[in-house]
C-alpha positions in Angstrom: 4.5 21.7 -2.8 5.8 23.5 -5.9 5.0 21.7 -9.3 7.6 19.7 -11.1 9.3 21.6 -14.3 7.1 19.4 -16.7 4.1 21.2 -15.1 5.3 24.6 -14.0 6.5 25.5 -17.4 4.2 28.9 -18.9 1.0 27.9 -20.8 -1.5 29.7 -22.9 -4.2 28.3 -20.5 -3.6 25.9 -17.5 -4.9 22.9 -19.1 -3.8 19.3 -20.1 -5.7 18.2 -23.2 -6.7 14.2 -21.9 -5.7 11.2 -24.0 -8.6 10.1 -26.3 -8.6 6.9 -27.5 -8.4 6.7 -31.6 -8.9 10.5 -31.5 -5.2 11.5 -30.2 -2.6 11.2 -32.3 0.6 13.2 -33.6 -1.5 15.7 -35.3 -3.8 16.7 -32.4 -0.8 16.3 -30.0 1.4 18.9 -32.0 -1.5 21.1 -32.4 -2.2 21.4 -28.8 1.2 21.5 -27.7 2.1 24.6 -30.2 -1.3 26.5 -29.1 0.3 26.1 -25.6 -1.4 23.3 -23.5 -0.3 20.3 -22.8 -1.2 17.1 -25.0 -1.3 13.8 -24.8 -2.4 10.5 -26.4 -2.8 6.7 -25.3 0.2 4.6 -26.6 -2.2 2.1 -27.4 -3.7 4.4 -30.2 -0.2 3.8 -32.0 -0.9 0.5 -33.9 0.9 -1.4 -34.6 3.5 -1.3 -31.8 6.2 -0.1 -33.9 4.7 2.7 -34.9 4.9 4.2 -31.0 8.6 5.2 -31.4 7.9 7.5 -34.8 5.2 9.1 -33.2 7.0 10.2 -30.3 10.0 11.2 -32.8 7.3 13.3 -35.0 5.7 14.9 -31.9 9.3 15.8 -30.5 10.7 16.9 -33.4 7.8 19.0 -35.0 7.7 21.1 -31.7 11.4 21.6 -31.5 11.3 23.0 -34.9 8.0 24.9 -34.1 10.0 26.5 -31.1 13.0 27.4 -32.8 11.0 29.3 -35.6 9.0 31.2 -33.3 11.2 31.7 -30.2 8.4 33.8 -28.4 6.0 31.0 -28.9 4.5 29.1 -25.8 5.0 25.4 -26.8 3.9 22.8 -24.0 5.2 19.5 -23.2 3.5 16.3 -24.3 2.2 13.3 -22.3 1.5 9.6 -23.1 -0.9 7.3 -21.6 -0.1 4.1 -20.6 -3.1 1.5 -19.4 -1.5 -0.7 -16.9 -4.6 -2.9 -16.6 -3.1 -7.0 -16.9 -5.2 -7.1 -20.3 -2.7 -4.7 -22.0 -0.1 -7.0 -23.2 2.0 -4.4 -24.8 2.6 -2.4 -21.7 5.9 -3.7 -21.4 7.2 -3.0 -25.0 5.5 0.5 -24.9 7.5 1.4 -21.5 10.6 0.6 -23.1 9.9 3.0 -26.3 8.7 5.5 -23.6 12.0 5.4 -21.2 14.3 5.5 -24.5 12.5 8.5 -25.5 12.4 10.1 -22.2 8.6 11.2 -22.4 8.3 14.1 -20.0 4.6 13.3 -18.7 3.3 10.0 -18.4 -0.1 9.2 -17.5 -1.2 5.9 -15.9 -4.7 4.3 -15.8 -6.4 1.2 -14.4 -3.7 0.0 -11.8 -1.0 2.0 -10.1 2.6 0.1 -10.5 5.3 1.1 -8.6 7.6 -0.3 -11.3 6.2 1.9 -14.0 6.9 4.9 -11.7 10.2 3.9 -10.9 11.0 3.5 -14.5 9.8 6.8 -15.2 11.5 8.9 -12.3 14.8 7.2 -13.3 15.0 9.3 -16.5 13.6 12.3 -14.9 9.9 12.2 -16.1 7.0 12.4 -14.0 4.1 10.1 -13.2 0.0 11.3 -13.3 -2.1 8.5 -11.9 -6.0 8.8 -13.2 -8.3 8.4 -10.1 -12.1 8.2 -9.8 -11.8 8.0 -6.0 -9.6 9.3 -3.1 -9.1 6.0 -1.8 -7.5 5.5 -5.3 -5.7 8.6 -4.9 -3.9 7.5 -1.9 -3.0 4.2 -3.2 -1.7 5.7 -6.5 0.6 8.4 -4.3 1.6 5.4 -2.0 2.8 3.7 -4.9 4.9 6.4 -6.4 2.7 8.5 -8.4 3.6 12.2 -8.6 0.3 13.8 -8.9 -3.3 12.9 -9.5 -6.1 13.0 -11.9 -9.0 13.3 -10.3 -11.6 11.8 -13.1 -14.8 12.9 -12.0 -18.8 12.8 -12.9 -19.4 13.7 -16.3 -16.0 13.4 -17.4 -15.9 11.6 -21.2 -14.9 7.9 -21.6 -14.1 6.1 -18.2 -15.0 7.8 -15.3 -16.2 8.0 -12.0 -19.7 9.4 -10.4 -18.6 11.8 -7.6 -19.0 15.3 -8.2 -15.6 16.8 -9.1 -15.6 19.5 -6.6 -16.4 16.6 -3.6 -13.4 14.5 -5.1 -10.5 17.2 -5.6 -11.6 18.8 -1.9 -11.3 15.0 -0.3 -7.9 14.6 -2.3 -6.5 18.1 -1.4 -7.1 17.6 2.2 -4.1 15.5 2.4 -2.1 15.9 -0.7 -0.4 19.1 -1.7 1.3 17.8 -5.1 0.2 18.0 -8.5 -3.9 17.9 -8.8 -5.7 17.9 -12.0 -9.5 18.0 -12.3 -11.6 16.2 -15.2 -15.5 16.3 -15.3 -17.8 18.3 -18.0 -14.8 20.9 -18.5 -15.2 22.4 -22.2 -15.6 26.2 -21.6 -13.2 28.6 -19.9 -15.5 29.1 -17.2 -14.8 25.5 -16.3 -11.2 25.8 -16.3 -11.1 28.6 -13.8 -13.6 26.5 -11.8 -11.2 23.8 -11.3 -8.6 26.1 -10.3 -10.8 27.7 -7.8 -11.9 24.2 -6.8 -8.2 23.6 -5.6 -6.7 21.6 -8.7 -3.7 22.8 -10.4 -5.0 22.4 -14.2 -7.8 21.5 -15.9 -8.0 17.9 -17.7 -10.2 18.8 -20.9 -10.7 15.8 -23.9 -14.1 15.6 -25.2 -13.9 19.4 -26.6 -10.8 18.5 -28.6 -12.7 15.6 -30.7 -14.6 17.8 -32.8 -11.3 19.8 -34.2 -9.9 19.4 -37.3 -7.0 17.7 -36.2 -8.7 14.9 -33.9 -8.4 11.7 -35.9 -12.4 11.0 -35.5 -14.4 10.6 -38.2 -16.7 13.2 -39.6 -19.9 12.0 -37.9 -18.1 11.8 -34.4 -17.4 15.5 -34.9 -20.9 16.4 -35.7 -22.3 14.4 -33.0 -20.0 16.2 -30.5 -21.2 19.8 -32.0 -25.3 18.5 -31.9 -25.2 16.6 -28.6 -25.5 17.8 -25.1 -25.4 16.4 -21.5 -28.8 14.8 -22.0 -27.0 12.5 -25.1 -24.3 11.4 -22.8 -25.1 7.3 -21.5 -23.1 5.8 -18.5 -22.3 2.3 -18.9 -19.9 -0.6 -18.4 -21.0 -2.9 -21.2 -18.0 -1.9 -23.6 -15.0 -2.2 -21.7 -16.2 -3.9 -18.4 -15.7 -0.2 -16.8 -18.0 2.5 -16.3 -17.7 5.0 -18.6 -20.1 8.0 -20.8 -20.6 7.7 -24.3 -22.7 9.2 -26.8 -26.2 8.1 -27.2 -26.3 8.3 -31.1 -23.3 6.0 -31.5 -25.1 3.4 -29.2 -28.1 3.4 -31.3 -26.2 3.7 -34.5 -24.5 0.2 -33.6 -28.0 -1.3 -32.6 -28.4 -1.2 -29.3 -31.0 0.5 -26.8 -29.3 3.4 -24.8 -31.5 3.1 -22.1 -31.6 -0.7 -21.9 -28.1 -1.6 -21.5 -27.1 -4.4 -19.9 -24.3 -4.6 -17.3 -21.0 -6.1 -18.0 -18.7 -8.7 -15.8 -15.7 -6.3 -14.9 -13.7 -9.5 -14.9 -14.1 -9.5 -18.7 -12.2 -5.9 -19.0 -9.8 -6.5 -22.3 -7.6 -3.6 -23.5 -6.0 -6.0 -26.3 -9.2 -6.7 -28.3 -11.0 -3.2 -28.3 -14.3 -4.0 -26.2 -16.9 -6.6 -24.8 -19.5 -6.3 -27.6 -19.6 -6.8 -31.4 -19.8 -3.1 -31.4 -15.9 -2.0 -30.5 -15.3 0.7 -27.9 -14.0 3.4 -29.0 -14.1 2.7 -32.8 -18.1 2.4 -32.9 -18.8 3.6 -29.6 -17.7 7.0 -29.2 -16.7 8.6 -25.7 -17.7 11.5 -24.7 -18.1 13.8 -21.7 -21.3 15.9 -20.5 -19.7 19.3 -20.9 -20.1 19.1 -24.7 -23.0 21.4 -24.6 -20.3 24.3 -24.8 -19.2 23.1 -27.9 -20.9 24.9 -30.8 -19.0 24.1 -33.7 -15.7 22.3 -35.2 -12.7 24.3 -35.0 -9.0 23.9 -35.2 -7.2 23.2 -32.0 -5.7 26.7 -32.2 -9.1 28.4 -32.5 -10.7 26.4 -29.7 -8.0 27.1 -27.2 -8.1 30.7 -28.3 -12.0 30.6 -27.6 -11.1 28.9 -24.4 -8.8 31.6 -23.3 -10.8 34.4 -24.0 -13.7 32.7 -21.9 -11.5 32.2 -19.2 -9.9 35.4 -19.1 -13.7 37.1 -19.2 -14.6 34.8 -16.3 -11.6 35.8 -14.2 -12.4 39.3 -15.0 -16.5 38.7 -14.1 -15.3 36.7 -10.8 -12.9 39.9 -9.5 -15.9 41.9 -10.2 -18.6 39.7 -8.3 -16.5 39.0 -5.3 -15.8 42.6 -4.9 -19.6 43.2 -4.7 -20.1 40.4 -2.3 -17.1 41.1 0.2 -18.1 41.6 4.0 -17.5 45.4 4.6 -14.7 46.1 6.9 -15.4 46.8 10.4 -14.2 50.0 11.8 -13.4 51.0 15.7 
C-alpha cells in the first residue's frame, strides 16, 4: 500500500520526532520540520488549552515562511499527539482546534476512538495510533487508524516490553499500511535497522531531548548526555502505565529507583500530571534506552545532520557486507 501524501513527502531522513511531554513545543517542532524530519508535540503541552491554537498558527506560519524563503529546502509536515484516555478532559476541546487547523497528522495514544479518526479523516488528515502489541494494532486499524506506531522495548516514556523486531514482524504479517518503529533509536544505524525490519519510518524521541530547542531544563539535557541504557528504569508508578524513566531523576525526587511500588492502572490520570508528589514528566524525566548514542547537546539541525551521516554510512556499509556474504551464483 502506498504511503499517504502526509507521509510520502521527501524527508532528509525517514524519521518522525515523537511527541515529548513538556519538551516538545513550537520551537522544537519547527526546527524538526525545517531540518527535514516530521516534528510532533502533545496537545497537552499547550497550557492553558487556549495556547494550542496559537502554537498551531506559529508552526504553520513559520514553516510556510521558511519554505517560501528556501524553495530548495526539505520542509516536513508536523503532527499533534492526542491522549484519548478518559482522564483527558481537554480531548474534545483540543480536537475542535485540531480540526479547525486541519493538522495533517494526528497521533493517538491510550485508546483507539473511531470518532477521533472520523473527525481527522473528514478534512483529509491521517491518524497514526501508537501500540505496544500486535493485538492493539489490530484494534486500532479496525477502528479506523491509518497507520500504527510500534512502541517497543527500550522506547522512552510509555513503552511496551516486546522486541521492536518481533513486534514489527507480527504487524507486518497482516498490515501493509503505514508502520513506524520506536524503541532505542538514537543513531543513524538504528534508523536504517527500523526500515530493514519492515517499518516505513523510525520514531525517534529521546535523542531530541538534549537539543537546544527542546523545552527541557539544563539538568535534564545533561542527564541525557551523561546516561546510558543502564540508567533507564521501567515503572508504572508515575502515570499508572509502564514507561521508561531516567534513574537520576527518580533518585533526585527522593525515591529509590530499585524499589518502586506498583501503581494501580485504574489510577491513570492525564489531567493532573501524575500519581505521586513527584510529577511525571516535570520531575520524573522520561527517556529511552538508546541515549548511549547521544554524546553531547546539539541543535536539531546538527543532530539530524549527524543522524543522516550515520544512516548513509550504515547504508554504504550494509551494501559492502551483503556483497561479501551473498551466496555465489550456481552455473550449469
